[in-house]
C-alpha positions as CSV (number, residue, x, y, z in Angstrom):
1,M,-0.1,0.0,-0.1
2,L,1.5,3.3,-0.9
3,F,0.9,6.7,0.8
4,K,2.4,10.3,0.7
5,P,4.2,11.6,3.7
6,D,2.9,14.8,5.1
7,L,5.3,17.6,4.5
8,N,4.0,19.9,7.4
9,E,5.0,17.4,9.9
10,T,8.5,16.7,8.7
11,K,9.3,20.4,8.6
12,P,9.2,20.9,12.4
13,D,11.6,18.1,13.1
14,L,14.1,19.7,10.8
15,N,14.0,23.1,12.6
16,E,14.3,21.5,15.9
17,T,17.4,19.6,14.9
18,A,19.0,22.9,13.4
19,K,18.3,24.6,16.5
20,A,19.7,22.2,18.7
21,A,23.0,21.9,16.6
22,G,23.3,25.8,16.7
23,D,22.8,25.7,20.6
24,R,25.5,23.3,20.7
25,V,27.9,25.1,18.6
26,A,27.3,28.3,20.6
27,R,28.2,26.8,24.0
28,I,31.4,25.4,22.2
29,A,32.4,28.8,21.3
30,S,31.3,30.2,24.7
31,R,33.5,27.7,26.4
32,A,36.3,28.7,23.9
33,R,36.2,32.1,24.6
34,R,36.1,31.6,28.6
35,R,39.1,29.5,28.4
36,T,41.1,31.8,26.2
37,V,40.2,34.7,28.8
38,S,41.1,32.7,31.7
39,I,44.7,31.7,30.1
40,T,45.3,35.4,29.3
41,I,44.1,36.3,33.0
42,T,46.5,33.6,33.9
43,L,49.5,35.0,31.9
44,L,48.9,38.6,33.0
45,I,49.1,37.4,36.7
46,L,52.1,35.4,36.3
47,G,53.7,38.3,34.3
48,G,52.9,40.5,37.1
49,L,54.5,38.4,39.9
50,G,57.6,38.0,37.8
51,Y,57.7,41.5,37.2
52,I,57.4,42.3,41.1
53,A,60.0,39.6,42.1
54,W,62.5,40.7,39.5
55,T,62.0,44.4,40.9
56,S,62.5,43.2,44.6
57,L,65.7,41.2,43.4
58,Q,67.0,44.5,42.0
59,Q,66.2,46.3,45.0
60,K,68.2,43.8,47.2
61,A,70.8,43.5,44.9
62,A,71.1,47.4,45.0
63,T,70.9,47.4,49.0
64,R,73.6,44.6,49.2
65,T,76.0,46.6,47.1
66,P,78.7,48.0,49.8
67,P,78.8,51.9,50.0
68,D,81.5,53.8,49.0
69,L,83.5,54.0,52.1
70,P,87.0,54.0,53.1
71,V,88.7,50.8,53.7
72,P,90.8,50.4,56.8
73,V,94.5,49.3,55.6
74,L,98.0,49.5,56.7
75,A,100.5,51.7,54.7
76,A,104.1,51.4,54.5
77,T,107.2,53.7,52.9
78,P,109.9,52.3,50.8
79,R,113.5,52.5,52.8
80,V,117.0,51.8,51.7
81,Q,119.2,49.2,53.4
82,D,121.6,46.7,52.5
83,V,120.1,43.2,51.8
84,P,122.1,40.0,52.0
85,V,121.9,37.4,49.6
86,C,121.7,34.0,51.1
87,L,121.6,30.3,49.9
88,D,119.8,27.9,51.8
89,G,120.9,24.3,52.2
90,V,120.9,21.1,54.0
91,G,124.1,20.3,56.2
92,A,125.3,17.7,58.6
93,V,127.2,18.6,61.9
94,R,130.4,16.9,62.7
95,A,132.8,17.3,65.7
96,L,136.4,18.7,65.2
97,N,137.7,15.6,66.6
98,I,136.3,12.1,66.9
99,V,138.5,9.6,68.7
100,T,137.7,6.0,69.3
101,V,139.2,5.1,72.4
102,R,140.5,1.3,72.4
103,S,142.8,-0.8,74.7
104,Q,146.2,-1.3,73.2
105,V,146.7,-4.3,75.4
106,D,144.4,-7.4,76.6
107,G,143.6,-8.0,80.2
108,K,140.6,-7.7,82.7
109,L,139.0,-4.1,83.0
110,I,139.1,-3.4,86.7
111,A,138.2,0.5,86.8
112,V,135.6,2.8,84.6
113,N,136.6,6.1,85.6
114,F,134.0,8.2,83.4
115,T,130.3,8.6,82.9
116,E,128.8,8.3,79.6
117,G,128.1,12.0,78.4
118,Q,130.6,13.4,80.8
119,D,133.1,16.1,79.7
120,V,136.7,14.8,80.0
121,K,140.2,16.7,79.9
122,K,143.0,15.6,77.9
123,G,145.2,13.3,79.9
124,D,142.4,11.9,82.3
125,V,142.4,8.2,82.9
126,L,139.2,6.7,81.5
127,G,139.6,3.2,82.4
128,E,142.3,0.8,84.1
129,I,143.1,-2.7,83.1
130,D,144.4,-5.4,85.2
131,P,148.4,-4.6,85.4
132,V,149.7,-7.9,87.3
133,I,150.6,-9.5,84.3
134,Y,152.9,-6.6,82.6
135,K,154.3,-5.7,85.8
136,A,155.6,-9.2,86.3
137,Q,157.1,-9.0,82.9
138,F,158.3,-5.5,83.5
139,D,160.0,-7.0,86.4
140,Q,161.8,-9.9,84.7
141,A,163.0,-7.5,82.1
142,V,164.5,-5.4,84.5
143,A,166.3,-8.5,86.4
144,K,167.7,-9.7,82.9
145,K,169.2,-6.3,82.3
146,A,170.9,-6.5,85.8
147,Q,172.1,-10.0,85.2
148,D,173.6,-9.1,81.9
149,E,175.1,-5.8,83.4
150,A,177.0,-8.0,86.0
151,Q,178.4,-10.4,83.0
152,L,179.6,-7.4,81.1
153,A,181.4,-6.0,84.4
154,N,183.2,-9.0,84.6
155,Q,184.2,-9.5,81.0
156,R,185.4,-6.1,81.1
157,L,187.7,-6.8,83.8
158,D,189.0,-9.9,81.9
159,L,189.4,-7.6,78.6
160,A,191.9,-5.0,80.9
161,R,194.0,-7.8,82.3
162,Y,194.4,-9.3,78.9
163,Q,195.4,-5.9,77.6
164,Q,198.1,-5.6,80.1
165,L,199.2,-9.3,79.5
166,S,199.5,-8.4,75.5
167,A,201.1,-5.1,76.0
168,T,204.3,-7.0,78.1
169,N,204.3,-10.0,75.6
170,A,203.2,-12.2,78.6
171,G,199.9,-13.2,76.9
172,S,198.6,-14.0,73.5
173,K,197.2,-11.0,71.3
174,Q,194.6,-13.1,70.0
175,Q,193.2,-14.2,73.4
176,F,192.9,-10.3,74.0
177,D,191.0,-9.8,70.8
178,T,188.7,-12.6,71.5
179,Q,187.8,-10.9,74.9
180,R,187.2,-7.6,73.3
181,A,184.6,-9.2,71.1
182,V,183.0,-10.8,73.8
183,V,182.9,-7.6,75.8
184,A,181.1,-5.9,72.7
185,Q,178.8,-8.7,72.5
186,Q,177.5,-8.3,76.1
187,Q,177.3,-4.9,75.6
188,A,174.8,-5.3,72.9
189,L,173.0,-7.7,75.1
190,V,172.6,-5.4,77.7
191,N,171.3,-2.6,75.1
192,A,168.5,-5.3,74.0
193,D,167.8,-5.7,77.8
194,Q,167.1,-2.0,78.0
195,A,164.9,-2.1,75.0
196,A,162.9,-5.1,76.5
197,I,162.5,-2.9,79.6
198,D,161.3,-0.1,77.7
199,N,158.8,-2.0,75.7
200,M,157.4,-3.5,78.8
201,Q,157.1,-0.5,80.6
202,A,155.2,1.0,77.6
203,M,152.8,-1.9,77.9
204,L,152.4,-1.5,81.5
205,G,151.4,2.1,81.0
206,Y,148.8,1.1,78.2
207,T,147.1,-0.9,81.2
208,K,145.7,3.1,81.9
209,I,143.4,4.4,79.2
210,I,144.1,7.9,78.8
211,A,141.9,10.6,77.1
212,P,143.8,11.6,74.0
213,L,141.9,15.1,73.8
214,S,139.3,17.0,75.8
215,G,135.7,16.6,74.8
216,R,132.7,14.8,75.7
217,A,132.5,10.9,76.1
218,G,130.0,8.9,74.4
219,L,128.5,5.5,75.1
220,R,131.1,2.8,76.0
221,Q,131.3,-0.6,74.5
222,V,132.6,-2.5,77.7
223,D,131.0,-2.0,81.0
224,Q,132.3,-2.4,84.4
225,G,130.1,-2.1,87.4
226,V,127.3,0.5,87.5
227,N,127.4,4.1,86.5
228,A,124.5,6.5,87.4
229,A,123.8,9.4,84.9
230,S,125.0,12.8,85.5
231,A,121.8,14.8,85.6
232,K,119.4,16.6,88.4
233,G,119.0,13.2,89.9
234,A,118.4,9.7,88.1
235,L,115.8,10.1,85.4
236,S,113.2,7.4,85.6
237,V,112.3,4.9,82.3
238,D,109.4,3.0,81.9
239,V,109.3,0.1,79.5
240,F,105.8,-0.7,77.9
241,G,104.2,-4.1,77.2
242,N,102.7,-5.4,73.9
243,D,99.8,-3.4,74.4
244,G,101.3,0.0,74.8
245,V,99.6,0.7,77.9
246,A,100.9,-1.7,80.7
247,V,104.5,-0.7,82.2
248,V,106.2,-3.9,82.7
249,D,109.3,-2.4,84.3
250,S,110.7,0.7,85.4
251,G,114.6,1.8,85.4
252,K,117.1,4.8,85.5
253,L,118.7,6.3,82.8
254,A,122.4,5.5,82.6
255,G,123.9,7.5,79.9
256,I,123.5,9.5,76.8
257,D,125.7,9.3,73.6
258,N,127.5,12.0,72.5
259,Q,126.5,12.3,68.7
260,V,123.5,11.5,66.4
261,D,123.5,8.1,64.5
262,P,123.5,9.2,60.8
263,T,122.0,6.3,59.5
264,T,118.7,6.5,61.7
265,G,118.8,10.2,62.8
266,T,118.7,9.3,66.3
267,L,120.4,9.7,69.5
268,K,121.1,6.9,71.7
269,L,120.3,6.4,75.3
270,K,121.0,4.0,77.8
271,A,119.1,2.9,80.6
272,E,119.3,0.1,83.3
273,F,116.3,-1.9,84.5
274,P,116.0,-4.4,87.4
275,N,114.0,-6.9,85.4
276,G,112.8,-8.6,88.2
277,N,110.1,-10.6,86.4
278,F,112.3,-11.7,83.5
279,Q,110.0,-9.9,80.7
280,L,113.0,-8.2,79.3
281,W,115.2,-10.1,77.1
282,P,118.4,-9.2,74.8
283,G,117.5,-8.2,71.5
284,Q,113.9,-7.4,72.5
285,F,112.4,-4.0,70.7
286,V,110.3,-2.4,73.2
287,N,108.3,0.9,73.5
288,V,109.9,3.2,76.6
289,R,109.1,6.6,78.0
290,L,111.5,8.8,79.6
291,K,110.6,11.3,82.1
292,V,112.5,14.4,81.7
293,D,110.7,16.9,83.9
294,T,107.6,17.4,86.2
295,L,105.5,20.6,85.7
296,S,104.6,21.8,88.9
297,Q,101.4,23.4,89.3
298,A,100.1,23.5,85.9
299,I,96.6,24.1,84.5
300,V,95.5,21.2,82.7
301,V,92.2,20.8,80.6
302,P,90.7,17.7,78.8
303,T,92.3,17.2,75.4
304,S,88.9,17.7,73.5
305,A,88.7,21.3,75.0
306,V,91.5,22.6,72.8
307,Q,90.3,23.4,69.5
308,R,92.4,24.7,66.4
309,G,91.6,27.3,64.1
310,P,93.3,29.8,61.4
311,A,94.8,31.8,64.4
312,G,96.0,28.8,66.2
313,T,94.6,26.9,69.4
314,F,91.5,28.2,71.2
315,S,88.9,27.2,73.9
316,Y,85.4,27.9,74.3
317,V,84.9,29.4,77.9
318,I,81.4,29.5,79.3
319,G,80.8,32.7,81.0
320,E,77.7,34.6,82.7
321,G,74.4,33.5,81.1
322,D,76.1,30.2,79.8
323,I,77.4,32.2,76.9
324,V,80.5,31.1,75.4
325,T,83.5,33.0,74.4
326,A,86.6,31.9,72.5
327,K,89.8,32.4,73.9
328,P,93.3,31.8,72.5
329,V,95.2,29.4,74.7
330,V,99.0,28.3,74.5
331,V,99.5,24.7,74.9
332,T,102.9,23.3,76.1
333,Q,102.4,19.5,76.4
334,Q,99.3,17.5,75.2
335,N,98.7,13.7,75.2
336,E,95.6,11.7,74.4
337,T,93.3,13.0,77.6
338,D,95.0,16.0,78.8
339,A,96.5,19.3,77.6
340,V,98.9,21.5,79.8
341,V,98.0,25.3,79.2
342,A,100.3,27.6,79.7
343,S,98.5,31.0,79.1
344,G,94.8,31.8,78.0
345,L,92.8,30.1,80.7
346,S,92.3,30.4,84.7
347,L,91.3,28.1,87.5
348,N,87.7,29.5,87.8
349,D,87.0,29.2,83.8
350,R,84.6,26.4,82.4
351,V,85.6,25.2,79.1
352,V,83.2,23.0,76.6
353,T,84.7,19.8,75.9
354,T,81.8,18.5,73.8
355,G,79.1,19.6,71.2
356,F,81.1,21.9,69.0
357,A,79.3,21.3,65.7
358,N,76.9,24.1,66.2
359,L,78.8,26.2,68.7
360,S,80.2,29.6,67.9
361,D,81.6,32.9,69.5
362,G,79.0,34.2,71.6
363,A,76.4,31.5,71.6
364,K,74.5,30.4,74.3
365,V,74.7,26.7,75.8
366,V,73.0,24.3,78.2
367,I,75.4,22.4,80.5
368,G,74.9,18.7,80.6
369,K,75.9,16.3,83.1
370,D,78.7,13.8,82.4
371,E,76.6,10.7,83.1
372,Q,74.3,12.0,80.2
373,T,77.2,12.0,77.7
374,P,76.0,9.6,74.9
375,T,78.1,6.1,74.6
376,A,78.6,4.5,71.3
377,D,77.7,0.5,71.4
378,L,80.3,-1.8,71.1
379,A,78.5,-3.8,68.5
380,P,75.6,-2.9,66.0
381,R,72.2,-4.3,67.5
382,K,70.1,-6.8,65.9
383,K,67.4,-5.2,63.7
384,G,64.0,-5.1,65.4
385,S,65.8,-5.7,68.9
386,R,64.4,-2.3,70.3
387,A,60.6,-1.7,70.4
388,P,59.4,2.2,70.7
389,Q,58.4,3.0,74.1
390,G,54.6,2.8,74.7
391,K,53.6,0.9,72.0
392,D,52.4,-2.8,72.3
393,V,54.2,-5.7,71.1
394,Q,52.4,-8.6,70.0
395,G,53.1,-12.1,71.1
396,K,54.4,-14.9,69.7
397,D,51.1,-16.8,69.9
398,G,49.8,-14.9,67.1
399,Q,47.1,-12.8,69.1
400,G,45.3,-9.9,67.0
401,K,44.5,-6.7,68.3
402,G,41.6,-7.7,70.4
403,G,43.9,-10.3,72.2
404,K,46.0,-9.8,75.2
405,K,48.7,-7.5,74.7
406,G,52.3,-8.5,75.3
407,D,54.9,-7.0,77.7
408,R,56.0,-3.4,76.8
409,A,59.7,-2.7,76.1
410,Q,61.3,-1.0,78.7
411,G,64.2,0.4,77.4
412,E,65.2,3.7,76.6
413,G,66.6,4.9,73.1
414,D,70.3,6.1,72.8
415,Q,68.9,9.4,71.3
416,K,68.4,10.3,75.3
417,G,72.2,9.1,76.0
418,Q,71.0,7.0,78.9
419,T,73.1,3.7,79.1
420,G,73.7,0.9,81.6
421,S,73.6,-2.7,81.7
422,A,69.8,-3.0,83.1
423,Q,68.6,-0.6,80.5
424,E,70.5,-2.5,77.6
425,E,69.2,-5.6,78.5
426,Q,65.8,-4.3,78.7
427,S,65.7,-2.6,75.3
428,G,67.4,-5.7,73.7
429,S,65.2,-8.4,74.9
430,A,62.4,-9.7,73.1
431,A,58.7,-9.2,74.0
432,K,56.9,-12.1,75.2
433,S,53.2,-12.6,75.4
434,Q,51.1,-13.3,78.5
435,P,50.1,-17.0,79.1
C-alpha cells in the first residue's frame, strides 16, 4: 500500500535539529572564549608576579652593594738598606775531632773512671786494665838486664887483664882480641835488655786508658760496674708491654751518647732495669718513655677542650648566662687525655669539651652532666631488637589487636644518652606474650 508523507509534519523536526546544533555550537564557542580569557588572565598575573619578583631582586642587589666607604689598611714607605743574598741548604753537623778509644793491651777491665756523656780533659784516666801480668813481665826484663850488666862488668875486667898481658908480651894477642869481642857482644845484650824494659814499661802504661783530647765521652762498649747518669738526679724510664699501655718494668737512665746516628737520625740513650720478672730479653724491641721533668702546679684541661683554628689553638669558655667566648690558649704539652695550658685560661674558667658542631662565639649553651654523655655501642644491634616506648608488642602466639597485649619494651633509646646494663638488657630483650 503506498501513501504520501505529510510535509507539514517533517518541517518542524528539521527546525528543532538545526536549533539544537546551533545551541551546541554556541556553547562550544562560549567555552573557547572563556578558556582564552582565563589563560590570558593567568598569563597577566604570572607576568605581574614575575615583574614584582624581578624588581624586588634588583632592589635587594642594590641594597647589598657596599657603600663607597674608606677601607682600613696599613701603609708603609720604601726604605734603603743593605740586603744580604743567601743560599739555603741542608748540612750535617760533625765534631772537630772524633776519637774511638780502644785498649792497646788485653786484660781484665778493673775500673771505669768516667760516666757516659761526661766532659773529660786531655790526660784523664778513663779506664784501668789489670796490670799484674805486665808488671811481672817488666820486673823480669829489669832483672835480666841486671844479670847481663854483671856479666859485662866481669868481662870488662878480663879484657883489662888481657890487655896488660898483651902489652908486656906475657899473653897472646889473639886472646885479647877475642875478649874484646866478647865484651862488645855482652854490651849489645845489655842494650837489648834495656829495649825490652822500655817495651814492657810501655805495655804497663797502656793498662791505663788515657783521654787523648778534651771532649765529651759517648757510650762505652765495655762496662764495668754500675754507673749513674749525670743529671738533676736519676731520670726514670718506663718500658711498656705489647699493648702499649701496661708498664712492665721501670729503670733509671744510665747514659746519653755524644753524637747522633747518621743512619737513623736518632740519639742513643742507655737505661738500666732490674728486670725482676724476667720480661725483658736481650735483642727485644720495646716502647719506652723517659720522664725528663715535672711541671708543677700546671693548668690542665681535657684534650677535647682545645680546638684549632686559622689563628691557632683556642677554647670555648663559658661565661655569665651560659654564653661561650672563644679565647686563645697556649698549649705546652698534650697527650690523648690531657693538655697543659701555659696561658689563656684560669682555674675559675669553665671550658666546653663536647658539642662543637653548632657552637660559635657568643652562643648560649646548656651544660649537661657527665652521665648524660652518649656512648657508642660496642657492636651494632640486631634489627628490630628495640621496640618503641609506649607501643604494644604482639606476642608469639599470634593474638590480634583484640587479644591480650604482650609486655612493653622498657628500654630507652640512645637518643637520650642513657646507657647501662639494665637498660641495655631491657631494650634488647624480645617481648613475650602473657600466658
